[in-house]
C-alpha positions as CSV (number, residue, x, y, z in Angstrom):
1,M,48.0,90.3,231.8
2,A,51.0,91.5,232.8
3,V,52.2,94.3,230.5
4,N,55.5,95.2,229.8
5,F,56.8,98.0,230.4
6,E,58.3,100.0,233.2
7,L,58.0,103.2,235.0
8,H,60.3,105.0,233.2
9,D,59.2,103.9,229.8
10,L,56.2,105.5,230.8
11,I,58.3,109.1,232.2
12,A,59.8,108.8,228.3
13,F,56.5,108.7,226.8
14,R,55.4,112.0,229.4
15,A,58.4,113.8,228.4
16,V,57.9,113.5,223.6
17,A,54.1,114.5,224.5
18,E,55.4,117.5,226.2
19,L,57.7,118.4,224.2
20,G,57.3,117.3,220.5
21,N,61.0,115.9,220.1
22,F,63.0,112.8,220.1
23,R,66.5,114.6,220.5
24,K,64.7,117.0,223.1
25,A,63.1,114.5,224.7
26,A,66.2,111.9,225.0
27,E,67.9,114.9,226.8
28,A,65.3,115.8,229.0
29,V,65.4,112.2,230.1
30,H,69.6,112.0,230.6
31,I,69.6,109.1,227.6
32,S,70.8,108.6,224.9
33,Q,68.3,109.2,221.6
34,S,68.9,105.4,220.4
35,A,67.7,104.2,223.7
36,F,65.1,106.3,224.1
37,S,63.2,104.7,220.9
38,R,64.4,101.9,222.4
39,R,61.4,102.6,225.2
40,I,59.4,104.3,223.4
41,D,58.8,101.2,221.2
42,K,58.9,98.6,224.0
43,L,56.1,101.0,225.4
44,E,54.0,101.0,222.1
45,Q,54.0,97.0,221.6
46,A,53.9,96.1,225.5
47,L,49.5,98.0,225.0
48,G,49.5,96.7,221.1
49,I,48.4,100.8,219.9
50,R,50.7,103.0,217.9
51,L,51.2,106.2,221.0
52,L,52.9,108.4,218.0
53,E,52.3,109.0,214.7
54,R,56.6,110.5,213.5
55,T,57.5,111.8,210.7
56,T,61.2,113.1,209.4
57,H,60.4,117.0,211.6
58,E,57.8,116.3,214.0
59,V,56.1,113.9,216.4
60,K,52.5,114.1,216.9
61,L,49.8,112.6,219.5
62,T,47.7,110.1,218.0
63,A,44.2,110.0,219.2
64,V,44.5,107.6,221.5
65,G,48.2,108.9,222.5
66,R,46.4,112.0,223.5
67,E,44.1,109.8,226.2
68,F,47.2,108.1,227.0
69,A,48.6,110.7,226.9
70,R,46.8,113.0,230.1
71,S,46.1,109.6,231.8
72,I,50.5,109.1,232.4
73,N,50.5,113.1,233.7
74,M,47.8,112.5,236.7
75,L,49.0,109.0,237.2
76,L,52.5,110.8,237.3
77,D,51.9,113.9,238.6
78,G,49.6,111.7,241.0
79,L,52.9,109.8,242.5
80,D,55.7,112.8,242.5
81,E,53.1,114.8,245.2
82,T,53.1,111.1,247.2
83,L,56.5,110.7,247.1
84,L,57.0,113.7,248.4
85,S,54.6,114.3,250.9
86,V,56.7,111.3,252.4
87,R,60.8,112.6,251.8
88,G,58.9,116.2,253.2
89,V,59.7,119.1,252.2
90,G,63.5,119.4,251.6
91,T,62.9,117.1,249.0
92,A,60.1,118.6,247.7
93,R,61.6,120.5,245.7
94,M,61.8,118.3,243.2
95,G,58.2,118.4,242.3
96,E,55.9,120.1,240.2
97,V,53.7,123.2,240.4
98,C,51.3,124.5,238.1
99,I,49.0,127.9,238.8
100,A,46.9,129.4,236.5
101,C,46.5,133.2,236.2
102,V,45.5,135.8,233.7
103,P,48.8,137.0,232.0
104,S,48.4,140.4,232.9
105,T,50.5,138.8,236.3
106,V,52.5,137.0,233.9
107,Y,55.2,139.3,232.2
108,Y,56.9,141.4,234.6
109,F,55.2,139.6,238.4
110,L,54.6,136.9,238.3
111,S,57.9,135.7,236.0
112,N,60.1,137.7,238.3
113,V,59.0,135.5,240.9
114,I,59.7,132.5,239.2
115,Q,63.0,133.5,238.8
116,R,63.3,135.0,242.1
117,Y,63.0,131.2,243.2
118,R,64.8,129.2,240.9
119,A,67.9,131.2,241.9
120,Q,66.7,129.3,245.7
121,Y,65.3,126.2,244.8
122,P,66.4,125.1,241.2
123,K,64.8,121.2,241.0
124,L,61.2,122.1,241.2
125,R,59.9,122.1,237.6
126,V,57.0,125.2,237.5
127,K,54.0,125.4,235.1
128,V,52.0,128.3,234.3
129,F,49.1,127.8,233.1
130,D,47.5,131.9,231.8
131,A,44.2,131.6,230.6
132,S,41.2,133.6,231.2
133,A,40.0,134.4,234.6
134,N,37.1,132.3,234.4
135,E,39.0,129.3,232.2
136,V,41.3,130.4,235.8
137,L,38.5,129.7,238.5
138,A,37.8,126.7,236.7
139,A,41.8,126.0,236.8
140,V,42.3,125.2,240.2
141,S,38.4,124.6,240.8
142,S,39.0,121.9,239.1
143,G,42.6,120.3,240.5
144,E,44.2,120.6,237.4
145,A,46.3,124.5,238.8
146,D,47.4,123.8,241.9
147,F,46.7,127.2,243.0
148,G,46.3,131.1,241.0
149,I,46.8,134.0,240.3
150,N,42.9,136.1,239.8
151,F,40.3,139.0,240.4
152,L,37.7,136.7,240.5
153,G,37.6,134.1,243.7
154,G,37.2,136.7,246.2
155,S,33.3,135.8,245.9
156,E,33.3,132.0,245.0
157,P,32.4,129.9,248.4
158,E,34.3,126.8,246.9
159,I,37.5,128.6,246.8
160,D,40.0,130.6,249.7
161,Y,41.7,134.2,248.6
162,R,44.0,136.0,249.2
163,P,44.0,139.5,248.5
164,L,47.6,140.6,247.0
165,L,47.1,144.1,245.9
166,T,44.4,146.2,244.9
167,E,45.3,148.0,241.1
168,H,45.1,150.8,238.5
169,F,44.0,150.2,235.5
170,V,45.9,153.0,233.5
171,I,46.3,154.2,229.5
172,A,49.2,152.6,228.3
173,C,50.9,154.6,225.1
174,R,54.4,155.4,222.7
175,R,56.2,157.6,224.7
176,D,56.5,159.7,221.6
177,H,52.3,160.3,221.4
178,P,50.4,163.1,222.1
179,L,48.7,161.4,225.3
180,A,52.1,161.5,226.6
181,K,51.7,165.6,228.0
182,L,49.7,164.6,230.3
183,R,50.1,164.2,233.9
184,K,46.6,162.6,234.5
185,A,44.1,161.1,232.2
186,T,40.7,161.3,231.6
187,W,37.6,158.9,229.5
188,R,37.0,162.1,227.4
189,D,40.7,162.5,226.8
190,L,40.7,159.6,225.0
191,E,38.2,160.6,222.6
192,G,39.8,161.1,218.8
193,H,42.8,158.3,219.1
194,D,42.9,155.5,218.0
195,F,41.7,153.4,220.4
196,I,42.3,149.0,221.9
197,L,40.4,147.2,223.4
198,T,40.7,143.6,224.7
199,A,37.2,141.3,223.3
200,K,34.6,141.5,225.0
201,S,34.7,136.9,226.0
202,S,38.0,138.9,228.8
203,G,36.9,140.1,232.8
204,N,38.5,142.8,232.0
205,R,36.3,144.1,229.0
206,L,33.4,144.1,231.9
207,L,35.5,146.5,233.9
208,L,35.8,148.8,231.3
209,D,32.3,148.7,230.0
210,Q,30.7,148.4,233.1
211,A,33.3,152.3,233.9
212,L,32.3,154.0,230.3
213,A,28.4,153.1,231.2
214,R,28.8,155.8,233.9
215,T,30.4,158.3,231.8
216,H,29.0,159.5,228.8
217,T,32.0,158.8,226.7
218,R,31.0,157.0,223.3
219,L,34.7,154.9,222.5
220,S,35.0,152.9,219.3
221,P,37.6,150.5,219.9
222,V,39.7,150.2,216.6
223,Y,41.1,146.7,217.4
224,E,40.4,143.8,219.4
225,A,42.5,141.4,221.7
226,Q,42.3,138.7,224.0
227,H,44.6,139.4,225.7
228,V,45.8,143.0,228.0
229,T,49.6,141.4,226.5
230,T,48.2,141.6,222.9
231,L,47.0,144.6,223.4
232,L,50.2,146.6,224.3
233,G,52.5,144.9,221.5
234,L,49.4,146.5,219.6
235,V,50.5,150.0,221.4
236,E,53.8,149.5,221.2
237,A,54.0,149.2,217.6
238,G,51.9,152.5,217.3
239,L,48.7,151.4,216.2
240,G,47.1,153.1,218.8
241,V,46.8,153.4,222.6
242,A,44.9,151.1,225.7
243,A,43.4,151.2,229.5
244,V,45.0,148.4,231.0
245,P,45.8,147.4,234.6
246,S,48.9,148.9,236.1
247,L,50.8,145.4,236.4
248,A,50.9,144.2,232.8
249,M,53.1,147.7,232.4
250,P,56.6,147.7,232.1
251,P,59.1,149.5,234.1
252,Y,59.3,152.8,233.8
253,E,62.6,153.1,232.1
254,H,60.7,150.8,229.1
255,P,62.1,152.6,225.6
256,L,59.3,152.7,224.2
257,L,56.0,152.7,226.3
258,M,54.8,154.3,229.1
259,S,51.4,154.8,231.3
260,I,48.6,157.9,232.5
261,P,46.6,157.2,235.5
262,L,43.4,157.0,234.3
263,G,40.2,158.6,236.2
264,E,37.1,160.1,236.4
265,P,36.4,157.2,237.3
266,E,39.0,155.2,237.7
267,V,38.7,151.8,237.4
268,T,39.8,149.6,239.8
269,R,40.6,145.5,240.2
270,R,41.0,143.1,242.6
271,I,44.2,140.7,242.6
272,G,45.4,138.0,245.0
273,L,46.1,134.7,245.4
274,I,43.5,131.5,245.1
275,K,43.8,128.0,245.4
276,R,40.4,125.2,245.7
277,K,38.6,125.3,249.7
278,G,39.5,122.2,252.0
279,R,42.3,121.1,248.9
280,Q,45.9,121.0,250.8
281,L,48.2,121.8,249.0
282,S,51.7,119.3,248.2
283,P,54.8,120.9,250.1
284,E,56.2,122.4,247.9
285,A,52.9,124.0,246.0
286,Q,52.0,125.3,249.8
287,Q,56.0,126.2,249.3
288,L,55.8,127.8,246.4
289,Y,52.2,129.9,247.2
290,E,53.7,131.4,249.9
291,F,56.7,132.7,248.7
292,V,54.1,134.3,245.6
293,A,52.2,135.1,248.4
294,A,55.5,137.5,250.3
295,R,56.4,138.8,247.2
296,R,53.8,141.5,246.4
297,P,54.1,143.7,243.3
298,A,54.8,146.3,244.0
299,R,52.2,149.6,243.4
300,R,52.3,150.4,239.6
301,A,49.4,152.7,239.2
302,K,50.1,155.6,240.2
303,T,52.2,156.9,237.3
304,T,52.6,159.6,236.3
305,A,54.3,161.1,233.2
306,A,58.3,161.2,232.4
């Protein structure tokens, strides 16, 4: 059966599926909005099914549209990878790479690395899948992500693990908090202060619970959140203090937040690059992988109070 649509129609559909807006999607594929609408109409007519629900203010995928979008993403990504492999690394900079990572590595490390990379190779599209450690591991194992940044994976038989650094957990607090006067804190110093923890489903929470089990300290969290970056927002709002990986902390000159080294016991985690064993990365993914590896995050575990 002949299907009357073109590759450009599929690219247009992917753009509106990702952006949820006809004007933005039309701009992304560099055509007028009216021409863009004709492409989507043509695609829906050729398939004989509605892919999008359109209102005055928004565009939503139908149930069939969501399934079609997933299939089209896989198809186009595979086509991109094939073409880039043929063209070589020089033109591979125009491709797309998906990095899976735990959120605490994004804000002050990975974001800076991507910024530097795009200054050299501005045509590369980078997707950041920020999720829990287990979800990051699953995304890399399944091939959903090209590679990842995680503290899990070192003992997984199907994962190649490349260490970046071992980081310490520190206390995050406001500069006007009583603990800010300490040059180094212990877990016992936290007693009597409002404490903020990640939820029990978090890999970081497991590390902290194991550390606290070795002490006689009893901390009852006042607030819980899924991600470390959320904890920092609560700390910045003056709602308490939190124990977080040093990589998640802002630079020393931050006007409100500061970190204090935490000991008795020290809690550490090893951060590394992970990729699926036996899978050859596309040229652009391999290039970005090596770029990240060459820019190991600075050790900020031994921060002292300012």
